[in-house]
A tleap script that builds the chain and sets N, CA, C and O, in Angstrom:
source leaprc.protein.ff14SB
mol = sequence {
  NMET ILE ALA GLU THR LYS PRO LEU ALA GLU
  ILE THR GLN ASP ALA ILE ARG ILE LEU PHE
  ARG GLU ILE GLY VAL VAL ASN THR VAL ARG
  PHE ILE ASN GLN TYR THR THR GLY TYR GLY
  ASN TYR THR GLU GLU ARG ARG GLU LEU PHE
  ALA ASP GLU THR LEU ASP ASP LEU ILE ALA
  GLU ILE LYS GLN ARG ARG GLU ARG GLY LYS
  SER ASP PRO ARG GLN THR ALA GLU THR CGLU
}
set mol.1.N position { -28.245 -38.094 2.079 }
set mol.1.CA position { -28.248 -37.413 3.264 }
set mol.1.C position { -27.559 -36.137 3.189 }
set mol.1.O position { -26.372 -36.084 2.867 }
set mol.2.N position { -28.336 -34.970 3.506 }
set mol.2.CA position { -27.638 -33.671 3.447 }
set mol.2.C position { -27.246 -33.355 4.627 }
set mol.2.O position { -28.007 -33.460 5.589 }
set mol.3.N position { -26.005 -32.921 4.739 }
set mol.3.CA position { -25.410 -32.614 6.123 }
set mol.3.C position { -25.611 -30.882 6.243 }
set mol.3.O position { -25.392 -30.094 5.323 }
set mol.4.N position { -26.042 -30.557 7.503 }
set mol.4.CA position { -26.346 -29.248 7.771 }
set mol.4.C position { -25.006 -28.458 7.863 }
set mol.4.O position { -24.089 -28.982 8.496 }
set mol.5.N position { -24.813 -27.209 7.269 }
set mol.5.CA position { -23.772 -26.547 7.261 }
set mol.5.C position { -23.876 -25.560 8.381 }
set mol.5.O position { -24.720 -24.665 8.435 }
set mol.6.N position { -22.898 -25.811 9.317 }
set mol.6.CA position { -22.888 -24.913 10.438 }
set mol.6.C position { -21.811 -23.812 10.332 }
set mol.6.O position { -20.965 -24.000 9.459 }
set mol.7.N position { -21.720 -22.857 10.969 }
set mol.7.CA position { -20.688 -21.683 11.055 }
set mol.7.C position { -19.415 -22.377 11.571 }
set mol.7.O position { -19.470 -23.267 12.420 }
set mol.8.N position { -18.384 -21.980 11.082 }
set mol.8.CA position { -17.000 -22.654 11.593 }
set mol.8.C position { -16.703 -22.280 13.146 }
set mol.8.O position { -15.951 -23.040 13.756 }
set mol.9.N position { -17.189 -21.276 13.751 }
set mol.9.CA position { -17.107 -21.058 15.013 }
set mol.9.C position { -18.002 -22.298 15.777 }
set mol.9.O position { -17.542 -22.914 16.738 }
set mol.10.N position { -19.020 -22.500 15.339 }
set mol.10.CA position { -19.767 -23.741 15.925 }
set mol.10.C position { -19.213 -24.987 15.997 }
set mol.10.O position { -19.210 -25.794 16.926 }
set mol.11.N position { -18.710 -25.049 14.823 }
set mol.11.CA position { -17.993 -26.418 14.653 }
set mol.11.C position { -17.040 -26.482 15.443 }
set mol.11.O position { -16.885 -27.522 16.083 }
set mol.12.N position { -16.211 -25.464 15.596 }
set mol.12.CA position { -15.025 -25.556 16.433 }
set mol.12.C position { -15.516 -25.713 17.977 }
set mol.12.O position { -14.942 -26.478 18.752 }
set mol.13.N position { -16.397 -25.086 18.269 }
set mol.13.CA position { -17.045 -25.289 19.838 }
set mol.13.C position { -17.314 -26.614 19.922 }
set mol.13.O position { -16.792 -27.269 20.824 }
set mol.14.N position { -18.230 -27.254 18.929 }
set mol.14.CA position { -18.495 -28.688 19.383 }
set mol.14.C position { -17.334 -29.567 19.444 }
set mol.14.O position { -17.176 -30.335 20.394 }
set mol.15.N position { -16.520 -29.489 18.479 }
set mol.15.CA position { -15.131 -30.185 18.528 }
set mol.15.C position { -14.595 -30.116 19.711 }
set mol.15.O position { -14.280 -31.120 20.349 }
set mol.16.N position { -14.437 -28.939 20.115 }
set mol.16.CA position { -13.531 -28.774 21.490 }
set mol.16.C position { -14.254 -29.535 22.650 }
set mol.16.O position { -13.633 -30.307 23.380 }
set mol.17.N position { -15.670 -29.271 22.798 }
set mol.17.CA position { -16.451 -30.003 23.607 }
set mol.17.C position { -16.167 -31.546 23.688 }
set mol.17.O position { -15.775 -32.125 24.700 }
set mol.18.N position { -16.408 -32.092 22.536 }
set mol.18.CA position { -16.125 -33.502 22.288 }
set mol.18.C position { -14.877 -33.826 22.743 }
set mol.18.O position { -14.854 -34.699 23.611 }
set mol.19.N position { -13.759 -33.328 22.370 }
set mol.19.CA position { -12.425 -33.419 22.827 }
set mol.19.C position { -12.292 -33.448 24.320 }
set mol.19.O position { -11.757 -34.395 24.898 }
set mol.20.N position { -12.819 -32.326 24.983 }
set mol.20.CA position { -12.954 -32.345 26.503 }
set mol.20.C position { -13.329 -33.498 27.097 }
set mol.20.O position { -12.670 -33.989 28.012 }
set mol.21.N position { -14.554 -34.096 26.571 }
set mol.21.CA position { -15.349 -35.210 27.095 }
set mol.21.C position { -14.677 -36.382 26.790 }
set mol.21.O position { -14.553 -37.234 27.670 }
set mol.22.N position { -14.220 -36.559 25.669 }
set mol.22.CA position { -13.521 -37.937 25.316 }
set mol.22.C position { -11.999 -38.114 25.858 }
set mol.22.O position { -11.543 -39.217 26.156 }
set mol.23.N position { -11.262 -36.897 25.951 }
set mol.23.CA position { -9.836 -37.191 26.237 }
set mol.23.C position { -9.371 -36.271 27.222 }
set mol.23.O position { -8.166 -36.328 27.468 }
set mol.24.N position { -10.143 -35.334 27.915 }
set mol.24.CA position { -9.932 -34.620 29.012 }
set mol.24.C position { -9.230 -33.111 28.506 }
set mol.24.O position { -8.786 -32.984 27.364 }
set mol.25.N position { -9.203 -32.242 29.297 }
set mol.25.CA position { -8.914 -30.785 29.277 }
set mol.25.C position { -7.307 -30.618 28.724 }
set mol.25.O position { -6.908 -29.948 27.771 }
set mol.26.N position { -6.594 -31.402 29.591 }
set mol.26.CA position { -5.057 -31.390 29.316 }
set mol.26.C position { -4.839 -32.039 27.950 }
set mol.26.O position { -4.203 -31.376 27.131 }
set mol.27.N position { -5.226 -33.098 27.641 }
set mol.27.CA position { -4.784 -33.637 26.323 }
set mol.27.C position { -5.447 -32.827 25.227 }
set mol.27.O position { -4.865 -32.699 24.150 }
set mol.28.N position { -6.683 -32.250 25.447 }
set mol.28.CA position { -7.318 -31.447 24.352 }
set mol.28.C position { -6.339 -30.170 24.216 }
set mol.28.O position { -6.055 -29.742 23.098 }
set mol.29.N position { -5.842 -29.588 25.372 }
set mol.29.CA position { -5.114 -28.617 25.024 }
set mol.29.C position { -3.716 -28.782 24.380 }
set mol.29.O position { -3.154 -27.951 23.668 }
set mol.30.N position { -3.238 -30.030 24.761 }
set mol.30.CA position { -1.830 -30.529 24.140 }
set mol.30.C position { -2.137 -30.740 22.554 }
set mol.30.O position { -1.379 -30.519 21.609 }
set mol.31.N position { -3.429 -31.217 22.543 }
set mol.31.CA position { -3.799 -31.578 20.923 }
set mol.31.C position { -3.854 -30.322 20.147 }
set mol.31.O position { -3.248 -30.216 19.080 }
set mol.32.N position { -4.637 -29.268 20.703 }
set mol.32.CA position { -4.719 -28.014 19.751 }
set mol.32.C position { -3.552 -27.296 19.662 }
set mol.32.O position { -3.286 -26.591 18.689 }
set mol.33.N position { -2.739 -27.449 20.753 }
set mol.33.CA position { -1.348 -26.635 20.599 }
set mol.33.C position { -0.560 -27.027 19.511 }
set mol.33.O position { 0.276 -26.238 19.070 }
set mol.34.N position { -0.726 -28.259 18.961 }
set mol.34.CA position { 0.046 -28.808 17.827 }
set mol.34.C position { -0.329 -28.049 16.531 }
set mol.34.O position { 0.294 -28.222 15.483 }
set mol.35.N position { -1.355 -27.215 16.649 }
set mol.35.CA position { -1.758 -26.624 15.407 }
set mol.35.C position { -1.555 -24.989 15.457 }
set mol.35.O position { -1.767 -24.310 14.452 }
set mol.36.N position { -1.202 -24.511 16.490 }
set mol.36.CA position { -1.071 -23.203 16.684 }
set mol.36.C position { 0.297 -22.709 16.042 }
set mol.36.O position { 1.307 -23.410 16.110 }
set mol.37.N position { 0.284 -21.673 15.519 }
set mol.37.CA position { 1.540 -21.080 14.823 }
set mol.37.C position { 2.366 -20.318 15.841 }
set mol.37.O position { 1.925 -19.599 16.738 }
set mol.38.N position { 3.882 -20.640 15.506 }
set mol.38.CA position { 4.746 -19.936 16.235 }
set mol.38.C position { 4.851 -18.433 16.105 }
set mol.38.O position { 3.876 -17.732 15.835 }
set mol.39.N position { 5.964 -18.006 16.290 }
set mol.39.CA position { 6.165 -16.570 16.044 }
set mol.39.C position { 7.679 -16.179 15.813 }
set mol.39.O position { 8.554 -16.849 16.362 }
set mol.40.N position { 7.957 -15.240 15.109 }
set mol.40.CA position { 9.248 -14.975 14.665 }
set mol.40.C position { 9.511 -15.598 13.363 }
set mol.40.O position { 8.681 -16.227 12.706 }
set mol.41.N position { 10.917 -15.339 12.992 }
set mol.41.CA position { 11.238 -15.755 11.670 }
set mol.41.C position { 12.486 -16.782 11.791 }
set mol.41.O position { 13.654 -16.392 11.779 }
set mol.42.N position { 12.128 -18.049 11.901 }
set mol.42.CA position { 13.142 -19.086 12.115 }
set mol.42.C position { 14.309 -18.980 11.146 }
set mol.42.O position { 15.393 -19.202 11.685 }
set mol.43.N position { 14.353 -18.708 9.912 }
set mol.43.CA position { 15.282 -18.741 8.923 }
set mol.43.C position { 16.190 -17.579 9.354 }
set mol.43.O position { 17.409 -17.725 9.265 }
set mol.44.N position { 15.680 -16.468 9.803 }
set mol.44.CA position { 16.593 -15.349 10.006 }
set mol.44.C position { 17.150 -15.585 11.244 }
set mol.44.O position { 18.351 -15.356 11.387 }
set mol.45.N position { 16.560 -15.958 12.071 }
set mol.45.CA position { 17.237 -16.332 13.540 }
set mol.45.C position { 18.276 -17.495 13.389 }
set mol.45.O position { 19.333 -17.413 14.014 }
set mol.46.N position { 18.016 -18.592 12.574 }
set mol.46.CA position { 18.996 -19.219 12.295 }
set mol.46.C position { 20.301 -19.023 11.666 }
set mol.46.O position { 21.327 -19.660 11.908 }
set mol.47.N position { 20.119 -17.919 10.700 }
set mol.47.CA position { 21.287 -17.467 10.156 }
set mol.47.C position { 22.004 -16.636 10.961 }
set mol.47.O position { 23.229 -16.573 10.858 }
set mol.48.N position { 21.277 -15.872 11.898 }
set mol.48.CA position { 22.248 -15.150 12.868 }
set mol.48.C position { 22.891 -16.001 13.918 }
set mol.48.O position { 24.101 -15.848 14.090 }
set mol.49.N position { 22.224 -16.906 14.665 }
set mol.49.CA position { 22.647 -17.964 15.378 }
set mol.49.C position { 23.895 -18.655 14.826 }
set mol.49.O position { 24.880 -18.747 15.558 }
set mol.50.N position { 23.915 -19.058 13.809 }
set mol.50.CA position { 24.708 -20.145 13.261 }
set mol.50.C position { 25.851 -19.366 12.193 }
set mol.50.O position { 26.567 -20.008 11.424 }
set mol.51.N position { 25.866 -17.949 12.303 }
set mol.51.CA position { 26.590 -17.115 11.236 }
set mol.51.C position { 28.014 -17.497 11.168 }
set mol.51.O position { 28.561 -17.557 10.066 }
set mol.52.N position { 28.654 -17.757 12.245 }
set mol.52.CA position { 30.084 -18.029 12.361 }
set mol.52.C position { 30.467 -19.576 12.221 }
set mol.52.O position { 31.627 -19.984 12.171 }
set mol.53.N position { 29.508 -20.246 12.175 }
set mol.53.CA position { 29.765 -22.029 12.146 }
set mol.53.C position { 29.599 -22.578 10.899 }
set mol.53.O position { 28.808 -22.036 10.128 }
set mol.54.N position { 30.224 -23.590 10.553 }
set mol.54.CA position { 29.998 -24.254 9.508 }
set mol.54.C position { 29.267 -25.500 9.694 }
set mol.54.O position { 28.972 -25.749 10.862 }
set mol.55.N position { 28.913 -26.332 8.813 }
set mol.55.CA position { 28.122 -27.549 9.066 }
set mol.55.C position { 29.077 -28.472 9.738 }
set mol.55.O position { 28.624 -29.262 10.567 }
set mol.56.N position { 30.287 -28.460 9.485 }
set mol.56.CA position { 31.226 -29.434 10.028 }
set mol.56.C position { 31.461 -28.884 11.528 }
set mol.56.O position { 31.712 -29.707 12.408 }
set mol.57.N position { 31.398 -27.742 11.785 }
set mol.57.CA position { 31.549 -27.335 13.275 }
set mol.57.C position { 30.256 -27.766 14.112 }
set mol.57.O position { 30.294 -28.043 15.310 }
set mol.58.N position { 29.256 -27.782 13.421 }
set mol.58.CA position { 27.850 -28.046 14.066 }
set mol.58.C position { 28.038 -29.716 14.455 }
set mol.58.O position { 27.925 -30.238 15.564 }
set mol.59.N position { 28.315 -30.257 13.344 }
set mol.59.CA position { 28.286 -31.876 13.470 }
set mol.59.C position { 29.407 -32.170 14.494 }
set mol.59.O position { 29.181 -33.038 15.337 }
set mol.60.N position { 30.403 -31.629 14.496 }
set mol.60.CA position { 31.640 -31.841 15.699 }
set mol.60.C position { 31.101 -31.651 16.888 }
set mol.60.O position { 31.396 -32.436 17.790 }
set mol.61.N position { 30.165 -30.525 17.140 }
set mol.61.CA position { 29.770 -29.916 18.574 }
set mol.61.C position { 28.660 -31.122 18.933 }
set mol.61.O position { 28.546 -31.440 20.117 }
set mol.62.N position { 27.800 -31.830 17.870 }
set mol.62.CA position { 26.939 -32.694 18.392 }
set mol.62.C position { 27.552 -33.862 18.706 }
set mol.62.O position { 26.975 -34.523 19.570 }
set mol.63.N position { 28.601 -34.331 18.234 }
set mol.63.CA position { 29.417 -35.769 18.519 }
set mol.63.C position { 29.952 -35.498 19.683 }
set mol.63.O position { 29.795 -36.389 20.517 }
set mol.64.N position { 30.637 -34.401 20.086 }
set mol.64.CA position { 31.117 -33.900 21.355 }
set mol.64.C position { 30.036 -34.152 22.767 }
set mol.64.O position { 30.274 -34.699 23.844 }
set mol.65.N position { 28.810 -33.521 22.256 }
set mol.65.CA position { 27.890 -33.607 23.306 }
set mol.65.C position { 27.402 -35.033 23.607 }
set mol.65.O position { 27.127 -35.428 24.740 }
set mol.66.N position { 27.327 -35.701 22.587 }
set mol.66.CA position { 26.749 -37.200 22.617 }
set mol.66.C position { 27.878 -37.882 23.404 }
set mol.66.O position { 27.595 -38.608 24.357 }
set mol.67.N position { 29.153 -37.669 23.031 }
set mol.67.CA position { 30.167 -38.356 23.956 }
set mol.67.C position { 30.251 -37.959 25.364 }
set mol.67.O position { 30.484 -38.845 26.185 }
set mol.68.N position { 30.108 -36.855 25.723 }
set mol.68.CA position { 29.898 -36.215 27.180 }
set mol.68.C position { 28.608 -37.087 27.699 }
set mol.68.O position { 28.628 -37.793 28.707 }
set mol.69.N position { 27.691 -36.944 26.991 }
set mol.69.CA position { 26.303 -37.602 27.477 }
set mol.69.C position { 26.652 -39.188 27.962 }
set mol.69.O position { 26.295 -39.609 29.063 }
set mol.70.N position { 27.396 -40.000 26.988 }
set mol.70.CA position { 27.781 -41.405 27.461 }
set mol.70.C position { 28.583 -41.353 28.559 }
set mol.70.O position { 28.376 -42.175 29.452 }
set mol.71.N position { 29.558 -40.462 28.689 }
set mol.71.CA position { 30.404 -40.612 29.771 }
set mol.71.C position { 29.699 -40.352 31.180 }
set mol.71.O position { 29.895 -41.002 32.206 }
set mol.72.N position { 28.823 -39.245 31.013 }
set mol.72.CA position { 28.190 -38.621 32.230 }
set mol.72.C position { 26.693 -38.617 32.019 }
set mol.72.O position { 26.137 -37.624 31.551 }
set mol.73.N position { 25.990 -39.776 32.377 }
set mol.73.CA position { 24.521 -39.670 32.358 }
set mol.73.C position { 23.884 -38.666 32.706 }
set mol.73.O position { 22.870 -38.392 32.065 }
set mol.74.N position { 24.291 -37.817 33.828 }
set mol.74.CA position { 23.476 -36.624 34.377 }
set mol.74.C position { 23.829 -35.506 33.357 }
set mol.74.O position { 23.271 -34.428 33.561 }
set mol.75.N position { 24.591 -35.583 32.389 }
set mol.75.CA position { 24.799 -34.392 31.416 }
set mol.75.C position { 23.740 -34.389 30.443 }
set mol.75.O position { 23.464 -35.339 29.711 }
set mol.76.N position { 23.100 -33.157 30.474 }
set mol.76.CA position { 21.843 -32.684 29.650 }
set mol.76.C position { 22.127 -31.468 29.154 }
set mol.76.O position { 23.048 -30.735 29.513 }
set mol.77.N position { 21.200 -31.235 28.195 }
set mol.77.CA position { 21.037 -29.679 27.608 }
set mol.77.C position { 20.852 -28.724 28.750 }
set mol.77.O position { 21.500 -27.682 28.835 }
set mol.78.N position { 19.940 -29.107 29.640 }
set mol.78.CA position { 19.655 -28.072 30.885 }
set mol.78.C position { 20.591 -27.885 31.747 }
set mol.78.O position { 20.447 -26.970 32.558 }
set mol.79.N position { 21.746 -28.686 31.778 }
set mol.79.CA position { 22.954 -28.401 32.779 }
set mol.79.C position { 23.971 -27.730 32.147 }
set mol.79.O position { 24.916 -27.291 32.803 }
set mol.80.N position { 23.893 -27.579 30.842 }
set mol.80.CA position { 24.972 -26.969 30.084 }
set mol.80.C position { 24.972 -25.339 30.131 }
set mol.80.O position { 25.837 -24.705 29.527 }
savepdb mol mol.pdb
quit
């Protein structure tokens, strides 16, 4: 069996149509978003963000937040 070679754009359109039909628009968008590239330079941003902190500092902060979360179940990252 010889498969027809289609242009990549046509394959993409066919695949999206099939996904829409089988799993719906919302889930298709969620699926496709997994494969989109982000922006920025995470390595550089991480260095700037944590420049004055050691690994021990970060671990201690994580433990503190977990303990606060246990004592107050309403405590979330959004409320801090």
